[in-house]
N, CA and C atoms as an extended XYZ file, in Angstrom:
585
Properties=species:S:1:pos:R:3:atomname:S:1:resname:S:1:resid:I:1 pbc="F F F"
N       141.199      -40.209      -17.101 N   MET     1
C       141.285      -38.933      -17.847 CA  MET     1
C       142.740      -39.854      -19.185 C   MET     1
N       142.286      -39.047      -20.259 N   THR     2
C       143.034      -39.512      -21.531 CA  THR     2
C       144.592      -38.356      -21.216 C   THR     2
N       145.464      -39.456      -22.441 N   ILE     3
C       145.886      -38.513      -22.127 CA  ILE     3
C       145.982      -36.931      -22.294 C   ILE     3
N       145.312      -37.515      -23.710 N   TYR     4
C       145.268      -35.636      -23.932 CA  TYR     4
C       144.382      -34.678      -22.634 C   TYR     4
N       143.590      -35.547      -21.977 N   GLU     5
C       143.867      -34.197      -21.285 CA  GLU     5
C       144.341      -34.279      -19.660 C   GLU     5
N       145.425      -35.369      -19.856 N   LYS     6
C       146.283      -34.852      -18.766 CA  LYS     6
C       147.691      -34.030      -19.459 C   LYS     6
N       147.719      -33.953      -20.279 N   MET     7
C       148.133      -32.882      -21.460 CA  MET     7
C       148.022      -31.458      -21.080 C   MET     7
N       146.360      -31.113      -20.817 N   MET     8
C       146.159      -30.587      -21.324 CA  MET     8
C       145.859      -30.128      -19.582 C   MET     8
N       145.748      -30.722      -18.820 N   SER     9
C       145.867      -29.999      -16.868 CA  SER     9
C       147.462      -30.195      -17.283 C   SER     9
N       148.383      -30.886      -17.779 N   ILE    10
C       149.427      -30.417      -17.440 CA  ILE    10
C       150.423      -29.257      -18.035 C   ILE    10
N       149.405      -28.647      -19.172 N   MET    11
C       149.631      -27.257      -19.827 CA  MET    11
C       149.186      -26.200      -18.833 C   MET    11
N       147.515      -26.502      -18.192 N   ALA    12
C       146.816      -25.252      -17.440 CA  ALA    12
C       147.671      -24.829      -15.829 C   ALA    12
N       148.575      -26.642      -15.554 N   ASP    13
C       149.258      -26.020      -14.850 CA  ASP    13
C       150.478      -25.635      -15.062 C   ASP    13
N       151.444      -25.780      -15.949 N   VAL    14
C       153.038      -25.033      -16.292 CA  VAL    14
C       152.201      -23.968      -17.163 C   VAL    14
N       152.489      -22.566      -17.161 N   GLN    15
C       151.706      -21.617      -18.587 CA  GLN    15
C       153.338      -20.724      -18.557 C   GLN    15
N       154.503      -21.274      -17.684 N   TYR    16
C       155.157      -20.089      -18.751 CA  TYR    16
C       156.816      -20.867      -17.463 C   TYR    16
N       157.798      -20.796      -18.147 N   LEU    17
C       159.080      -21.099      -17.506 CA  LEU    17
C       160.308      -19.902      -17.395 C   LEU    17
N       160.401      -19.222      -16.183 N   ALA    18
C       160.993      -18.604      -16.588 CA  ALA    18
C       163.156      -18.741      -16.879 C   ALA    18
N       163.597      -17.773      -17.572 N   LYS    19
C       165.423      -18.823      -17.450 CA  LYS    19
C       165.544      -18.189      -16.530 C   LYS    19
N       166.580      -19.343      -15.254 N   ASP    20
C       167.112      -19.108      -14.747 CA  ASP    20
C       168.519      -19.596      -14.193 C   ASP    20
N       169.109      -19.337      -15.276 N   ASP    21
C       170.528      -19.637      -15.984 CA  ASP    21
C       171.199      -18.344      -16.517 C   ASP    21
N       172.948      -18.254      -16.541 N   ARG    22
C       172.808      -17.377      -16.534 CA  ARG    22
C       174.648      -18.018      -18.069 C   ARG    22
N       174.444      -18.063      -19.223 N   VAL    23
C       175.491      -18.183      -19.762 CA  VAL    23
C       177.322      -17.281      -20.148 C   VAL    23
N       178.008      -17.694      -19.639 N   GLU    24
C       179.294      -16.375      -20.444 CA  GLU    24
C       180.148      -17.301      -21.078 C   GLU    24
N       180.621      -16.828      -21.752 N   PHE    25
C       181.652      -17.863      -22.737 CA  PHE    25
C       182.756      -16.470      -23.372 C   PHE    25
N       183.727      -15.564      -22.801 N   GLY    26
C       184.700      -15.029      -23.272 CA  GLY    26
C       183.397      -13.581      -23.419 C   GLY    26
N       183.041      -12.488      -24.706 N   ASN    27
C       182.418      -11.684      -25.209 CA  ASN    27
C       180.879      -11.978      -24.770 C   ASN    27
N       180.490      -13.603      -25.102 N   THR    28
C       178.738      -13.978      -24.790 CA  THR    28
C       178.795      -14.500      -23.877 C   THR    28
N       176.983      -13.336      -23.772 N   LYS    29
C       176.388      -13.330      -22.288 CA  LYS    29
C       175.330      -13.412      -22.543 C   LYS    29
N       174.393      -13.820      -21.986 N   TYR    30
C       172.580      -14.154      -22.189 CA  TYR    30
C       172.156      -15.084      -21.187 C   TYR    30
N       170.753      -14.516      -20.678 N   LYS    31
C       170.146      -15.730      -19.901 CA  LYS    31
C       169.741      -16.905      -20.489 C   LYS    31
N       169.704      -17.761      -20.354 N   ALA    32
C       168.672      -19.475      -20.690 CA  ALA    32
C       167.944      -20.342      -19.385 C   ALA    32
N       167.577      -20.869      -20.211 N   LEU    33
C       166.407      -21.805      -19.903 CA  LEU    33
C       167.396      -23.173      -19.184 C   LEU    33
N       167.789      -23.715      -17.969 N   SER    34
C       168.266      -24.072      -17.489 CA  SER    34
C       167.438      -25.694      -18.013 C   SER    34
N       168.192      -27.007      -18.546 N   GLU    35
C       167.912      -28.180      -18.960 CA  GLU    35
C       166.941      -28.914      -17.541 C   GLU    35
N       168.327      -28.301      -16.181 N   GLU    36
C       167.775      -29.203      -14.817 CA  GLU    36
C       165.794      -28.499      -14.386 C   GLU    36
N       165.828      -27.398      -14.353 N   LYS    37
C       164.837      -26.737      -14.489 CA  LYS    37
C       163.724      -27.538      -15.186 C   LYS    37
N       163.642      -27.419      -16.396 N   VAL    38
C       162.796      -27.810      -17.368 CA  VAL    38
C       162.495      -28.885      -16.697 C   VAL    38
N       162.910      -30.225      -17.161 N   THR    39
C       163.342      -31.656      -16.396 CA  THR    39
C       162.808      -31.967      -15.051 C   THR    39
N       162.958      -31.381      -14.147 N   SER    40
C       162.102      -31.304      -12.798 CA  SER    40
C       160.831      -30.082      -12.708 C   SER    40
N       160.661      -29.770      -13.376 N   ILE    41
C       158.880      -29.133      -13.176 CA  ILE    41
C       158.329      -29.932      -13.940 C   ILE    41
N       158.534      -30.621      -15.204 N   MET    42
C       157.496      -31.969      -15.943 CA  MET    42
C       157.523      -32.860      -15.562 C   MET    42
N       159.144      -33.112      -14.512 N   ARG    43
C       158.761      -34.576      -14.076 CA  ARG    43
C       158.187      -35.026      -12.872 C   ARG    43
N       157.645      -33.604      -11.985 N   ALA    44
C       156.171      -33.288      -10.967 CA  ALA    44
C       155.606      -33.372      -11.764 C   ALA    44
N       154.884      -32.941      -12.366 N   GLU    45
C       153.564      -32.700      -13.725 CA  GLU    45
C       153.312      -34.510      -14.007 C   GLU    45
N       154.647      -35.397      -14.875 N   LEU    46
C       154.461      -36.338      -15.348 CA  LEU    46
C       153.599      -37.406      -13.640 C   LEU    46
N       154.457      -37.517      -12.478 N   LEU    47
C       154.314      -37.798      -11.386 CA  LEU    47
C       153.004      -37.987      -11.204 C   LEU    47
N       152.691      -36.254      -10.786 N   LYS    48
C       151.150      -36.710      -10.738 CA  LYS    48
C       150.141      -36.518      -11.654 C   LYS    48
N       150.318      -36.834      -13.137 N   HIS    49
C       149.322      -36.941      -13.926 CA  HIS    49
C       149.580      -38.617      -14.448 C   HIS    49
N       150.423      -39.295      -13.786 N   LYS    50
C       150.588      -40.511      -13.927 CA  LYS    50
C       150.709      -41.256      -15.464 C   LYS    50
N       152.246      -39.961      -16.230 N   LEU    51
C       152.165      -40.257      -17.191 CA  LEU    51
C       153.778      -40.463      -16.933 C   LEU    51
N       154.672      -41.577      -18.501 N   VAL    52
C       155.814      -41.606      -18.447 CA  VAL    52
C       156.244      -40.949      -19.661 C   VAL    52
N       157.446      -40.770      -19.913 N   VAL    53
C       158.228      -40.362      -21.436 CA  VAL    53
C       159.391      -41.443      -21.289 C   VAL    53
N       160.217      -41.457      -22.765 N   PHE    54
C       160.739      -42.315      -22.901 CA  PHE    54
C       161.452      -42.490      -24.279 C   PHE    54
N       162.591      -42.305      -24.676 N   PRO    55
C       163.063      -42.715      -25.747 CA  PRO    55
C       162.403      -44.505      -26.144 C   PRO    55
N       162.666      -43.242      -27.946 N   ILE    56
C       162.428      -44.920      -28.187 CA  ILE    56
C       162.805      -45.263      -29.300 C   ILE    56
N       163.195      -44.126      -30.349 N   ASP    57
C       164.389      -44.423      -31.317 CA  ASP    57
C       165.085      -43.200      -31.250 C   ASP    57
N       166.625      -43.175      -31.592 N   GLN    58
C       167.425      -41.957      -31.913 CA  GLN    58
C       168.394      -42.258      -33.001 C   GLN    58
N       168.616      -41.303      -33.539 N   THR    59
C       170.102      -41.138      -34.521 CA  THR    59
C       170.585      -39.975      -34.598 C   THR    59
N       172.240      -40.336      -34.683 N   ALA    60
C       172.615      -39.075      -34.492 CA  ALA    60
C       173.792      -38.832      -35.669 C   ALA    60
N       174.354      -38.138      -35.715 N   ILE    61
C       175.705      -37.484      -36.657 CA  ILE    61
C       176.080      -36.994      -36.528 C   ILE    61
N       177.726      -37.059      -37.021 N   ARG    62
C       178.379      -36.305      -36.122 CA  ARG    62
C       179.057      -35.429      -37.107 C   ARG    62
N       178.804      -34.000      -37.422 N   SER    63
C       179.771      -33.092      -38.137 CA  SER    63
C       181.252      -33.111      -38.025 C   SER    63
N       182.582      -32.747      -37.813 N   GLY    64
C       183.570      -31.938      -37.149 CA  GLY    64
C       183.079      -31.959      -35.344 C   GLY    64
N       183.489      -31.010      -35.070 N   SER    65
C       182.686      -30.914      -33.533 CA  SER    65
C       181.102      -30.998      -33.274 C   SER    65
N       180.094      -30.547      -33.868 N   ILE    66
C       179.102      -30.738      -33.954 CA  ILE    66
C       178.134      -31.893      -34.397 C   ILE    66
N       177.433      -32.230      -33.085 N   THR    67
C       176.607      -33.587      -33.071 CA  THR    67
C       175.236      -33.576      -33.191 C   THR    67
N       174.483      -34.017      -34.088 N   HIS    68
C       172.846      -33.781      -34.278 CA  HIS    68
C       172.834      -35.235      -33.660 C   HIS    68
N       171.248      -35.110      -33.236 N   VAL    69
C       170.553      -36.482      -33.198 CA  VAL    69
C       168.978      -35.825      -32.870 C   VAL    69
N       168.181      -36.499      -33.744 N   ASP    70
C       166.892      -36.677      -33.827 CA  ASP    70
C       166.531      -38.162      -33.022 C   ASP    70
N       165.073      -37.610      -32.118 N   VAL    71
C       165.135      -38.560      -31.091 CA  VAL    71
C       163.235      -38.816      -31.042 C   VAL    71
N       163.142      -39.853      -31.414 N   ARG    72
C       161.671      -40.020      -30.788 CA  ARG    72
C       160.826      -40.759      -29.612 C   ARG    72
N       160.704      -40.310      -29.042 N   TYR    73
C       159.776      -40.435      -27.324 CA  TYR    73
C       158.314      -41.012      -27.671 C   TYR    73
N       157.963      -41.903      -26.631 N   ARG    74
C       156.666      -42.362      -26.491 CA  ARG    74
C       155.997      -41.638      -25.290 C   ARG    74
N       155.223      -41.330      -24.698 N   MET    75
C       154.491      -40.884      -23.878 CA  MET    75
C       153.005      -41.507      -23.431 C   MET    75
N       153.380      -42.888      -22.427 N   VAL    76
C       152.098      -43.829      -22.187 CA  VAL    76
C       151.748      -42.992      -20.527 C   VAL    76
N       150.361      -43.330      -21.289 N   ASN    77
C       149.648      -43.295      -19.719 CA  ASN    77
C       149.092      -43.734      -19.353 C   ASN    77
N       150.000      -44.011      -17.537 N   VAL    78
C       150.013      -45.306      -16.893 CA  VAL    78
C       148.825      -45.905      -16.289 C   VAL    78
N       147.732      -45.183      -16.592 N   GLU    79
C       146.486      -46.278      -16.368 CA  GLU    79
C       145.690      -46.527      -17.522 C   GLU    79
N       146.479      -45.984      -18.628 N   ASN    80
C       145.829      -47.173      -19.527 CA  ASN    80
C       146.940      -47.292      -20.577 C   ASN    80
N       147.570      -48.583      -20.614 N   PRO    81
C       148.590      -48.596      -20.840 CA  PRO    81
C       148.986      -48.559      -22.785 C   PRO    81
N       148.175      -48.803      -23.083 N   GLU    82
C       147.825      -48.693      -25.142 CA  GLU    82
C       147.272      -48.092      -25.024 C   GLU    82
N       147.726      -46.787      -24.025 N   GLU    83
C       147.323      -44.959      -24.780 CA  GLU    83
C       148.490      -44.387      -24.811 C   GLU    83
N       149.100      -44.287      -25.931 N   PHE    84
C       150.529      -43.339      -26.277 CA  PHE    84
C       149.886      -42.380      -27.277 C   PHE    84
N       151.404      -41.898      -26.711 N   ILE    85
C       151.429      -40.295      -28.826 CA  ILE    85
C       153.417      -40.554      -28.473 C   ILE    85
N       153.924      -40.517      -29.352 N   GLU    86
C       154.624      -39.983      -29.984 CA  GLU    86
C       155.376      -39.082      -30.290 C   GLU    86
N       156.292      -38.609      -29.463 N   ILE    87
C       156.679      -37.266      -29.988 CA  ILE    87
C       158.407      -37.138      -30.815 C   ILE    87
N       158.259      -36.299      -31.385 N   VAL    88
C       159.674      -36.390      -32.152 CA  VAL    88
C       160.043      -35.083      -31.553 C   VAL    88
N       161.945      -34.735      -31.405 N   SER    89
C       162.430      -33.850      -31.371 CA  SER    89
C       163.737      -34.365      -31.951 C   SER    89
N       164.571      -32.710      -31.558 N   CYS    90
C       166.057      -32.569      -31.906 CA  CYS    90
C       166.630      -32.152      -31.668 C   CYS    90
N       168.362      -32.168      -31.638 N   GLY    91
C       168.958      -31.285      -30.827 CA  GLY    91
C       170.732      -30.863      -31.595 C   GLY    91
N       171.563      -29.667      -31.288 N   ASP    92
C       172.415      -30.275      -31.898 CA  ASP    92
C       173.582      -29.722      -30.532 C   ASP    92
N       174.759      -30.537      -30.202 N   GLY    93
C       175.649      -30.301      -29.635 CA  GLY    93
C       177.064      -30.112      -29.592 C   GLY    93
N       177.524      -29.189      -29.298 N   ALA    94
C       179.110      -28.632      -29.921 CA  ALA    94
C       180.436      -29.492      -29.072 C   ALA    94
N       181.136      -29.982      -29.059 N   ASP    95
C       182.144      -30.483      -28.359 CA  ASP    95
C       182.916      -31.364      -29.367 C   ASP    95
N       184.208      -31.027      -29.000 N   THR    96
C       185.294      -31.156      -29.878 CA  THR    96
C       186.160      -32.811      -29.033 C   THR    96
N       185.446      -32.730      -27.504 N   GLN    97
C       185.401      -34.368      -27.126 CA  GLN    97
C       184.028      -35.215      -27.328 C   GLN    97
N       184.089      -36.351      -26.027 N   ASP    98
C       182.851      -37.342      -26.483 CA  ASP    98
C       181.560      -36.152      -26.019 C   ASP    98
N       181.339      -35.670      -25.866 N   LYS    99
C       180.417      -34.714      -24.698 CA  LYS    99
C       178.975      -34.394      -25.957 C   LYS    99
N       179.573      -34.315      -27.080 N   GLY   100
C       178.227      -34.034      -28.151 CA  GLY   100
C       177.195      -34.946      -28.106 C   GLY   100
N       177.233      -36.305      -28.098 N   SER   101
C       176.254      -37.049      -27.975 CA  SER   101
C       175.158      -36.410      -26.713 C   SER   101
N       175.426      -36.001      -26.281 N   GLY   102
C       174.916      -35.998      -24.949 CA  GLY   102
C       174.026      -34.686      -24.276 C   GLY   102
N       175.058      -33.581      -25.140 N   LYS   103
C       174.957      -32.586      -25.067 CA  LYS   103
C       173.478      -32.013      -26.150 C   LYS   103
N       173.554      -32.629      -27.096 N   ALA   104
C       172.652      -32.767      -28.259 CA  ALA   104
C       171.006      -33.249      -27.476 C   ALA   104
N       170.931      -34.164      -27.147 N   MET   105
C       170.447      -35.106      -26.353 CA  MET   105
C       169.798      -34.067      -24.989 C   MET   105
N       170.500      -33.744      -24.097 N   THR   106
C       169.686      -32.961      -23.947 CA  THR   106
C       168.990      -32.005      -24.139 C   THR   106
N       169.520      -31.171      -25.821 N   TYR   107
C       169.094      -30.428      -25.959 CA  TYR   107
C       167.795      -30.953      -26.420 C   TYR   107
N       167.490      -31.635      -26.786 N   ALA   108
C       166.432      -32.327      -28.241 CA  ALA   108
C       165.541      -33.112      -26.537 C   ALA   108
N       165.657      -33.381      -25.201 N   PHE   109
C       165.079      -33.011      -24.292 CA  PHE   109
C       163.714      -32.173      -24.113 C   PHE   109
N       165.352      -31.505      -23.501 N   LYS   110
C       164.966      -29.754      -23.020 CA  LYS   110
C       163.731      -29.699      -24.216 C   LYS   110
N       163.564      -29.284      -25.355 N   TYR   111
C       162.576      -29.102      -26.808 CA  TYR   111
C       161.418      -29.668      -26.402 C   TYR   111
N       161.921      -31.006      -26.240 N   MET   112
C       160.758      -31.821      -26.697 CA  MET   112
C       159.832      -31.345      -25.969 C   MET   112
N       159.793      -31.415      -24.229 N   TRP   113
C       159.222      -29.963      -23.484 CA  TRP   113
C       158.279      -28.994      -23.875 C   TRP   113
N       159.858      -28.587      -23.863 N   LEU   114
C       159.091      -27.161      -24.614 CA  LEU   114
C       158.110      -27.063      -25.296 C   LEU   114
N       157.841      -27.521      -26.437 N   ARG   115
C       156.948      -27.415      -27.948 CA  ARG   115
C       156.011      -27.817      -27.465 C   ARG   115
N       156.518      -29.601      -27.014 N   THR   116
C       154.867      -30.243      -26.775 CA  THR   116
C       153.541      -29.763      -26.159 C   THR   116
N       154.447      -29.274      -24.826 N   PHE   117
C       153.563      -28.652      -24.077 CA  PHE   117
C       153.141      -26.591      -24.518 C   PHE   117
N       153.662      -26.322      -25.127 N   ALA   118
C       153.431      -25.182      -25.820 CA  ALA   118
C       154.103      -24.132      -24.670 C   ALA   118
N       155.666      -24.574      -24.300 N   LEU   119
C       155.429      -23.554      -22.941 CA  LEU   119
C       156.174      -22.454      -23.174 C   LEU   119
N       156.278      -21.202      -22.446 N   PRO   120
C       157.076      -19.614      -22.894 CA  PRO   120
C       157.740      -19.310      -22.279 C   PRO   120
N       159.094      -19.322      -22.761 N   THR   121
C       160.039      -18.989      -21.914 CA  THR   121
C       161.394      -17.373      -21.884 C   THR   121
N       160.091      -16.769      -22.807 N   GLY   122
C       161.434      -15.123      -23.198 CA  GLY   122
C       162.172      -15.325      -24.372 C   GLY   122
N       162.399      -16.991      -24.582 N   GLU   123
C       163.086      -17.275      -25.739 CA  GLU   123
C       162.469      -16.742      -27.379 C   GLU   123
N       162.987      -15.946      -27.659 N   ASP   124
C       162.679      -15.760      -29.227 CA  ASP   124
C       163.877      -15.987      -30.070 C   ASP   124
N       164.369      -17.181      -31.167 N   PRO   125
C       165.246      -16.912      -32.246 CA  PRO   125
C       165.389      -15.658      -33.125 C   PRO   125
N       164.288      -15.934      -33.450 N   ASP   126
C       163.068      -15.160      -34.210 CA  ASP   126
C       163.351      -13.456      -34.177 C   ASP   126
N       163.764      -13.126      -33.038 N   LYS   127
C       164.463      -12.194      -32.552 CA  LYS   127
C       165.396      -11.678      -32.927 C   LYS   127
N       166.469      -12.586      -33.320 N   ILE   128
C       167.891      -12.169      -33.807 CA  ILE   128
C       167.219      -12.799      -35.837 C   ILE   128
N       167.367      -10.677      -36.215 N   SER   129
C       167.828      -11.862      -37.677 CA  SER   129
C       168.567      -12.364      -38.510 C   SER   129
N       167.936      -12.658      -40.042 N   SER   130
C       169.199      -13.446      -40.400 CA  SER   130
C       169.914      -12.421      -41.107 C   SER   130
N       169.737      -11.001      -40.680 N   GLU   131
C       170.946       -9.731      -41.697 CA  GLU   131
C       172.163       -9.486      -40.315 C   GLU   131
N       171.522       -9.436      -39.553 N   GLU   132
C       172.815       -9.653      -38.016 CA  GLU   132
C       172.912      -10.689      -37.918 C   GLU   132
N       172.765      -12.200      -37.718 N   LEU   133
C       173.682      -13.115      -38.136 CA  LEU   133
C       174.337      -13.597      -38.896 C   LEU   133
N       174.433      -12.843      -40.397 N   ASP   134
C       175.559      -13.074      -41.659 CA  ASP   134
C       176.436      -11.784      -41.158 C   ASP   134
N       176.144      -10.587      -40.669 N   ALA   135
C       176.981       -9.888      -40.065 CA  ALA   135
C       177.615      -10.365      -39.463 C   ALA   135
N       177.470      -10.749      -38.200 N   LYS   136
C       177.593      -11.679      -37.277 CA  LYS   136
C       179.184      -12.358      -37.702 C   LYS   136
N       178.439      -13.031      -38.701 N   GLU   137
C       179.810      -14.140      -39.289 CA  GLU   137
C       180.441      -13.410      -40.198 C   GLU   137
N       180.478      -12.354      -40.799 N   ARG   138
C       181.707      -11.576      -42.160 CA  ARG   138
C       182.711      -10.824      -40.816 C   ARG   138
N       181.613      -10.753      -39.725 N   GLU   139
C       182.270      -10.185      -38.748 CA  GLU   139
C       183.516      -10.881      -38.301 C   GLU   139
N       183.455      -12.348      -37.908 N   ALA   140
C       184.332      -13.187      -37.625 CA  ALA   140
C       184.868      -13.285      -38.603 C   ALA   140
N       185.019      -13.279      -39.916 N   LYS   141
C       185.993      -13.630      -40.550 CA  LYS   141
C       186.647      -13.228      -41.065 C   LYS   141
N       186.261      -11.903      -40.691 N   SER   142
C       187.398      -10.287      -41.047 CA  SER   142
C       188.609      -10.592      -39.965 C   SER   142
N       187.713      -11.246      -39.243 N   ALA   143
C       189.228      -11.002      -37.583 CA  ALA   143
C       190.147      -12.154      -38.112 C   ALA   143
N       190.100      -12.913      -38.745 N   LEU   144
C       191.508      -13.241      -39.551 CA  LEU   144
C       192.746      -12.461      -39.200 C   LEU   144
N       193.884      -13.794      -38.638 N   LYS   145
C       195.167      -13.398      -37.950 CA  LYS   145
C       196.072      -13.803      -39.190 C   LYS   145
N       196.867      -13.162      -39.417 N   CYS   146
C       198.198      -13.313      -39.925 CA  CYS   146
C       199.313      -14.436      -39.334 C   CYS   146
N       199.413      -15.519      -39.172 N   ALA   147
C       199.963      -16.804      -38.452 CA  ALA   147
C       201.741      -16.383      -38.742 C   ALA   147
N       202.301      -15.217      -39.378 N   ASP   148
C       203.677      -14.867      -39.667 CA  ASP   148
C       203.312      -13.490      -38.190 C   ASP   148
N       202.446      -12.079      -38.926 N   CYS   149
C       203.403      -11.294      -38.008 CA  CYS   149
C       201.980      -10.369      -36.398 C   CYS   149
N       201.029      -12.001      -36.712 N   GLY   150
C       199.355      -11.550      -35.352 CA  GLY   150
C       198.932      -11.012      -36.018 C   GLY   150
N       198.845       -9.790      -37.149 N   THR   151
C       198.280       -9.213      -37.229 CA  THR   151
C       196.976       -9.316      -37.666 C   THR   151
N       195.909       -8.618      -37.833 N   LEU   152
C       194.643       -9.197      -38.160 CA  LEU   152
C       194.447       -8.728      -39.603 C   LEU   152
N       194.216       -9.677      -40.388 N   LEU   153
C       193.643       -9.115      -42.247 CA  LEU   153
C       193.064       -8.346      -42.456 C   LEU   153
N       192.894       -7.176      -43.013 N   TYR   154
C       191.873       -6.225      -44.094 CA  TYR   154
C       192.125       -6.301      -45.384 C   TYR   154
N       190.860       -5.603      -45.944 N   PRO   155
C       191.301       -5.345      -47.247 CA  PRO   155
C       192.176       -4.153      -47.303 C   PRO   155
N       193.217       -4.670      -48.828 N   VAL   156
C       193.539       -3.867      -49.527 CA  VAL   156
C       193.877       -3.770      -51.022 C   VAL   156
N       194.012       -2.649      -51.961 N   LYS   157
C       194.273       -2.517      -52.085 CA  LYS   157
C       194.871       -3.259      -54.168 C   LYS   157
N       194.582       -3.265      -54.548 N   LYS   158
C       195.612       -4.268      -55.456 CA  LYS   158
C       195.831       -3.315      -56.772 C   LYS   158
N       196.582       -3.580      -57.111 N   ARG   159
C       197.256       -3.028      -58.709 CA  ARG   159
C       196.495       -2.445      -58.787 C   ARG   159
N       194.886       -2.950      -59.666 N   ASP   160
C       194.438       -2.425      -60.372 CA  ASP   160
C       193.406       -1.349      -60.084 C   ASP   160
N       193.276       -1.406      -58.313 N   GLY   161
C       192.457       -0.690      -57.512 CA  GLY   161
C       191.518       -1.044      -57.551 C   GLY   161
N       191.181       -2.641      -57.430 N   SER   162
C       189.931       -3.480      -56.753 CA  SER   162
C       190.654       -3.737      -54.980 C   SER   162
N       189.368       -3.932      -54.437 N   LEU   163
C       189.254       -4.594      -52.906 CA  LEU   163
C       190.174       -6.389      -53.225 C   LEU   163
N       191.595       -6.068      -52.480 N   TRP   164
C       191.598       -8.170      -51.978 CA  TRP   164
C       190.737       -7.710      -50.612 C   TRP   164
N       190.218       -8.825      -51.121 N   GLU   165
C       189.636       -9.107      -49.093 CA  GLU   165
C       189.975       -9.557      -48.111 C   GLU   165
N       189.836       -9.706      -47.116 N   ALA   166
C       190.700      -10.226      -46.419 CA  ALA   166
C       190.388      -12.364      -46.338 C   ALA   166
N       189.833      -12.344      -46.270 N   GLU   167
C       189.188      -13.408      -46.305 CA  GLU   167
C       189.718      -14.538      -48.243 C   GLU   167
N       190.003      -13.174      -49.108 N   GLU   168
C       190.814      -13.885      -50.397 CA  GLU   168
C       192.436      -13.705      -49.884 C   GLU   168
N       192.927      -13.456      -49.503 N   GLN   169
C       193.815      -13.154      -48.537 CA  GLN   169
C       194.405      -14.608      -47.785 C   GLN   169
N       193.320      -15.245      -47.037 N   ALA   170
C       193.562      -16.143      -46.095 CA  ALA   170
C       193.670      -17.252      -47.216 C   ALA   170
N       191.966      -17.230      -48.148 N   VAL   171
C       192.422      -18.995      -48.919 CA  VAL   171
C       193.552      -18.748      -50.155 C   VAL   171
N       194.272      -17.574      -50.096 N   TYR   172
C       195.280      -17.283      -51.519 CA  TYR   172
C       196.653      -17.559      -50.747 C   TYR   172
N       196.648      -17.337      -49.457 N   SER   173
C       197.652      -17.694      -48.610 CA  SER   173
C       197.815      -19.285      -47.950 C   SER   173
N       196.681      -19.887      -48.296 N   GLY   174
C       197.061      -20.711      -47.667 CA  GLY   174
C       196.773      -21.834      -48.728 C   GLY   174
N       196.573      -21.101      -49.905 N   ARG   175
C       196.561      -22.673      -50.869 CA  ARG   175
C       198.300      -22.444      -51.351 C   ARG   175
N       198.861      -21.024      -51.358 N   MET   176
C       200.491      -21.413      -51.600 CA  MET   176
C       201.209      -20.992      -50.419 C   MET   176
N       200.850      -21.219      -49.063 N   PHE   177
C       202.436      -21.292      -47.968 CA  PHE   177
C       202.033      -22.553      -47.015 C   PHE   177
N       200.039      -22.648      -46.998 N   GLY   178
C       199.776      -23.684      -45.775 CA  GLY   178
C       199.366      -23.294      -44.292 C   GLY   178
N       199.128      -21.708      -44.847 N   HIS   179
C       198.866      -20.886      -43.283 CA  HIS   179
C       198.447      -19.803      -43.475 C   HIS   179
N       197.339      -19.166      -43.226 N   THR   180
C       197.156      -17.414      -43.130 CA  THR   180
C       197.587      -16.117      -42.753 C   THR   180
N       198.352      -15.497      -43.828 N   LEU   181
C       199.272      -14.470      -43.900 CA  LEU   181
C       198.603      -13.378      -44.630 C   LEU   181
N       198.823      -11.872      -43.824 N   CYS   182
C       198.642      -10.482      -43.789 CA  CYS   182
C       199.002      -10.073      -45.363 C   CYS   182
N       197.984       -9.725      -46.463 N   ALA   183
C       198.886       -8.928      -47.745 CA  ALA   183
C       200.332       -8.894      -46.971 C   ALA   183
N       200.866       -7.752      -46.514 N   ALA   184
C       202.535       -7.295      -46.762 CA  ALA   184
C       203.987       -8.734      -45.694 C   ALA   184
N       202.671       -9.285      -45.071 N   CYS   185
C       203.326      -11.161      -44.833 CA  CYS   185
C       203.602      -12.169      -46.568 C   CYS   185
N       202.385      -12.018      -47.176 N   ILE   186
C       202.529      -12.690      -48.826 CA  ILE   186
C       203.276      -11.975      -49.329 C   ILE   186
N       203.096      -10.888      -49.639 N   LYS   187
C       204.801      -10.091      -50.298 CA  LYS   187
C       205.990      -10.393      -49.844 C   LYS   187
N       206.106      -10.395      -48.517 N   ARG   188
C       207.332      -11.220      -48.239 CA  ARG   188
C       207.684      -12.317      -48.774 C   ARG   188
N       207.210      -13.228      -48.145 N   ALA   189
C       206.677      -14.832      -48.652 CA  ALA   189
C       207.360      -14.824      -50.231 C   ALA   189
N       206.011      -13.969      -51.375 N   LEU   190
C       206.578      -14.101      -52.782 CA  LEU   190
C       208.416      -13.765      -52.685 C   LEU   190
N       208.759      -12.970      -52.264 N   LYS   191
C       210.361      -12.670      -52.481 CA  LYS   191
C       210.905      -13.946      -52.357 C   LYS   191
N       210.647      -14.891      -51.462 N   GLY   192
C       211.622      -15.322      -50.746 CA  GLY   192
C       212.489      -14.467      -49.278 C   GLY   192
N       213.481      -15.693      -49.638 N   PRO   193
C       214.021      -15.274      -48.157 CA  PRO   193
C       215.528      -14.269      -47.940 C   PRO   193
N       215.070      -13.382      -47.446 N   GLN   194
C       216.434      -11.820      -47.415 CA  GLN   194
C       217.253      -12.737      -46.778 C   GLN   194
N       218.867      -12.401      -47.108 N   VAL   195
C       219.330      -12.642      -47.356 CA  VAL   195
C       220.691      -11.723      -46.834 C   VAL   195
């Protein structure tokens, strides 16, 4: 069989991968498809169809706590080693310590399988609209806390009647005092220490 015939056979064998994991962190809860499940199923298929896959090129970039990797894999037909294809994938991994690259590589490896073999999982990032993501981001930004009194920042009216948004208060107080303050604490700080 050619490499493409073997790939078609794998696609016929593995038609759907159901989510098998639950992710919970704070208020975040969702079902996920584990890398372990994807790798174990696809590994069995590779052995059955005499194919091997390995990374041949990778680049990684870290920005803050996010590591991004671009990986090029080679899939080789063991029965005809001159026959191979190259597959590209990418992944991001969030970690404040030294695990970002590993997380990003795991993500890239998992999605290489899912996209190469067109495996449905029930995941659809397009079901979350940009507007919903923007609203969540605005909500997160509006949850700014005052470093002095601990209250959440909220919009307040300025003397001219316009609103002074929470984000603007945070930027102003950060520039003036080095940390986030609410409007009331900004007012107190501007007056100076009370004796």
